[in-house]
DRENDO-1510 file (C-alpha; in Angstrom, 1 decimal, always signed):
<recs>
REC; n; res; u; v; w
REC; 1; MET; -20.0; -96.3; +30.3 .
REC; 2; ILE; -17.1; -94.5; +29.2 .
REC; 3; GLN; -18.2; -91.9; +25.7 .
REC; 4; GLY; -15.1; -91.3; +24.1 .
REC; 5; VAL; -12.2; -89.4; +24.7 .
REC; 6; HIS; -12.0; -85.7; +26.0 .
REC; 7; HIS; -8.1; -84.3; +26.1 .
REC; 8; THR; -5.1; -86.1; +26.8 .
REC; 9; CYS; -2.3; -84.4; +29.3 .
REC; 10; ILE; +1.5; -84.1; +29.2 .
REC; 11; THR; +3.2; -82.6; +32.4 .
REC; 12; VAL; +5.4; -79.7; +31.0 .
REC; 13; SER; +7.8; -77.4; +32.8 .
REC; 14; ASP; +7.7; -74.3; +32.1 .
REC; 15; LEU; +3.7; -73.7; +31.0 .
REC; 16; GLU; +4.4; -70.6; +28.1 .
REC; 17; ARG; +7.0; -72.7; +25.9 .
REC; 18; SER; +5.2; -74.8; +25.7 .
REC; 19; ILE; +2.2; -73.0; +24.8 .
REC; 20; ALA; +4.3; -71.6; +22.3 .
REC; 21; PHE; +5.4; -74.5; +21.0 .
REC; 22; TYR; +2.3; -76.3; +20.3 .
REC; 23; ARG; +0.9; -73.1; +19.8 .
REC; 24; ASP; +2.5; -71.2; +17.4 .
REC; 25; VAL; +4.9; -74.2; +16.3 .
REC; 26; LEU; +3.0; -77.4; +16.0 .
REC; 27; GLY; -0.5; -74.5; +15.5 .
REC; 28; LEU; -2.7; -75.4; +17.7 .
REC; 29; GLU; -5.7; -73.6; +18.8 .
REC; 30; LEU; -5.6; -72.5; +22.6 .
REC; 31; VAL; -8.8; -72.6; +23.7 .
REC; 32; MET; -7.9; -71.5; +28.5 .
REC; 33; THR; -5.2; -71.1; +30.4 .
REC; 34; GLU; -5.5; -71.3; +34.6 .
REC; 35; GLU; -3.9; -70.8; +37.3 .
REC; 36; SER; -5.2; -73.1; +40.3 .
REC; 37; GLU; -3.9; -70.6; +42.9 .
REC; 38; ARG; -6.7; -68.6; +40.7 .
REC; 39; SER; -9.5; -70.7; +40.8 .
REC; 40; GLN; -9.2; -70.7; +44.3 .
REC; 41; ASP; -9.4; -74.8; +44.7 .
REC; 42; ASP; -7.0; -77.4; +45.8 .
REC; 43; ARG; -6.4; -80.5; +43.7 .
REC; 44; SER; -4.0; -81.8; +45.5 .
REC; 45; LYS; -5.9; -84.4; +46.2 .
REC; 46; SER; -7.3; -85.5; +43.2 .
REC; 47; LEU; -3.7; -85.1; +41.6 .
REC; 48; GLY; -1.8; -86.9; +43.7 .
REC; 49; VAL; +0.9; -84.4; +44.2 .
REC; 50; ALA; +0.5; -82.7; +48.2 .
REC; 51; GLY; +1.4; -79.4; +47.5 .
REC; 52; ALA; +0.0; -79.2; +44.3 .
REC; 53; LYS; +0.1; -75.9; +42.5 .
REC; 54; VAL; -1.0; -75.9; +38.7 .
REC; 55; LYS; -1.0; -74.1; +35.7 .
REC; 56; LEU; -2.4; -75.1; +32.3 .
REC; 57; ALA; -3.7; -74.5; +28.7 .
REC; 58; ILE; -6.7; -76.4; +27.3 .
REC; 59; LEU; -5.3; -76.4; +22.7 .
REC; 60; ARG; -7.0; -78.1; +20.3 .
REC; 61; ALA; -5.7; -79.6; +17.5 .
REC; 62; GLY; -8.8; -80.8; +15.2 .
REC; 63; ASN; -10.9; -82.6; +17.0 .
REC; 64; ALA; -9.3; -83.5; +19.2 .
REC; 65; GLN; -7.6; -80.9; +22.9 .
REC; 66; VAL; -4.5; -81.4; +24.6 .
REC; 67; GLU; -4.2; -80.3; +28.2 .
REC; 68; LEU; -0.2; -78.0; +29.0 .
REC; 69; ILE; -0.2; -79.2; +32.9 .
REC; 70; GLU; +3.1; -77.2; +35.2 .
REC; 71; TYR; +2.6; -77.0; +38.4 .
REC; 72; VAL; +4.4; -74.8; +39.9 .
REC; 73; THR; +5.1; -75.8; +43.6 .
REC; 74; ALA; +5.7; -80.2; +43.5 .
REC; 75; ARG; +7.8; -80.1; +40.5 .
REC; 76; GLY; +7.8; -83.0; +39.2 .
REC; 77; ARG; +12.0; -85.0; +37.4 .
REC; 78; PRO; +12.4; -83.6; +33.7 .
REC; 79; TYR; +11.2; -86.5; +31.4 .
REC; 80; ASP; +12.8; -89.6; +30.7 .
REC; 81; ARG; +11.3; -92.2; +29.3 .
REC; 82; ASN; +11.7; -93.6; +25.9 .
REC; 83; ASN; +9.2; -95.1; +23.5 .
REC; 84; ASN; +9.9; -98.5; +24.7 .
REC; 85; ASP; +9.6; -97.7; +28.3 .
REC; 86; ILE; +6.4; -99.1; +29.8 .
REC; 87; GLY; +3.9; -96.2; +30.3 .
REC; 88; ALA; +5.5; -93.8; +27.6 .
REC; 89; MET; +2.9; -92.9; +25.4 .
REC; 90; HIS; +2.8; -90.5; +22.3 .
REC; 91; ILE; +0.4; -88.4; +20.5 .
REC; 92; ALA; -0.3; -89.0; +16.6 .
REC; 93; PHE; -1.5; -85.8; +15.2 .
REC; 94; GLN; -2.5; -86.3; +11.2 .
REC; 95; VAL; -1.0; -84.4; +8.8 .
REC; 96; ASP; -2.3; -83.4; +4.7 .
REC; 97; ASP; +1.1; -82.7; +3.5 .
REC; 98; ILE; +4.2; -84.7; +5.8 .
REC; 99; GLU; +7.0; -83.9; +3.6 .
REC; 100; ALA; +5.8; -79.9; +3.5 .
REC; 101; THR; +4.9; -80.5; +8.2 .
REC; 102; TYR; +8.4; -81.9; +8.6 .
REC; 103; GLN; +10.6; -79.1; +6.5 .
REC; 104; ARG; +8.5; -76.4; +8.8 .
REC; 105; LEU; +9.2; -78.0; +12.1 .
REC; 106; LEU; +12.7; -78.6; +11.5 .
REC; 107; ALA; +13.0; -74.6; +10.3 .
REC; 108; HIS; +11.6; -74.4; +13.3 .
REC; 109; GLY; +14.8; -76.6; +15.1 .
REC; 110; VAL; +12.5; -79.1; +15.9 .
REC; 111; ARG; +13.9; -82.7; +16.5 .
REC; 112; PHE; +13.1; -86.1; +15.1 .
REC; 113; THR; +14.1; -89.2; +15.4 .
REC; 114; SER; +14.3; -89.4; +11.5 .
REC; 115; PRO; +12.3; -88.3; +8.5 .
REC; 116; PRO; +9.7; -89.2; +7.3 .
REC; 117; ALA; +9.2; -93.2; +7.2 .
REC; 118; THR; +6.5; -95.5; +4.6 .
REC; 119; ILE; +4.9; -98.0; +6.2 .
REC; 120; PRO; +5.2; -101.5; +3.8 .
REC; 121; ALA; +3.2; -103.2; +4.3 .
REC; 122; GLY; -0.7; -104.2; +6.4 .
REC; 123; PRO; -3.7; -102.4; +6.3 .
REC; 124; MET; -1.9; -99.1; +7.0 .
REC; 125; LYS; -0.1; -99.7; +3.9 .
REC; 126; GLY; +1.4; -96.2; +1.9 .
REC; 127; TRP; +1.1; -94.7; +5.4 .
REC; 128; ARG; +4.2; -92.3; +7.5 .
REC; 129; TRP; +4.8; -91.2; +10.1 .
REC; 130; THR; +7.4; -89.5; +12.3 .
REC; 131; TYR; +8.2; -89.1; +16.0 .
REC; 132; PHE; +9.4; -86.4; +16.8 .
REC; 133; PHE; +9.9; -84.2; +21.0 .
REC; 134; ASP; +8.6; -81.6; +22.3 .
REC; 135; PRO; +10.5; -78.3; +24.9 .
REC; 136; ASP; +11.0; -81.5; +27.3 .
REC; 137; GLY; +12.1; -84.4; +25.8 .
REC; 138; VAL; +8.2; -85.7; +25.3 .
REC; 139; SER; +7.7; -87.3; +21.7 .
REC; 140; LEU; +5.6; -86.8; +19.7 .
REC; 141; GLU; +4.1; -88.3; +16.1 .
REC; 142; ILE; +3.0; -87.3; +12.9 .
REC; 143; ILE; +1.2; -88.8; +10.1 .
REC; 144; GLN; -0.1; -89.2; +7.7 .
REC; 145; PRO; -2.6; -91.8; +6.2 .
REC; 146; THR; -2.9; -92.6; +2.5 .
</recs>
């Protein structure tokens, strides 16, 4: 039986660049890094990608974990999904001051879809949110509950 969500994984094109973004810009805590060449295992079959050698990092965001994985061999295509495409996903990071977070991320050159919006009605009335993009164009969100 499912007990919870352990982590969310994002495939990235440059692990070091993405670690710098998620750690230094977003403020996540780097927990560990690993390269499949060093770990002496073949993850190709488990990953379902022939000839895959990977580098990965685990970062902590509060009580959640984000895994970043770079396919060193068997590289994939650049990310090209829109938020309305089937299978497109995002991670919503909860913040306590969305305006300050938005301004700080803008100062780091982060690209947003729009300034923070406020949910006008319903069970999340008053919550503020906006989408932004990581260095590979992967959609992320910041959200501030009331």
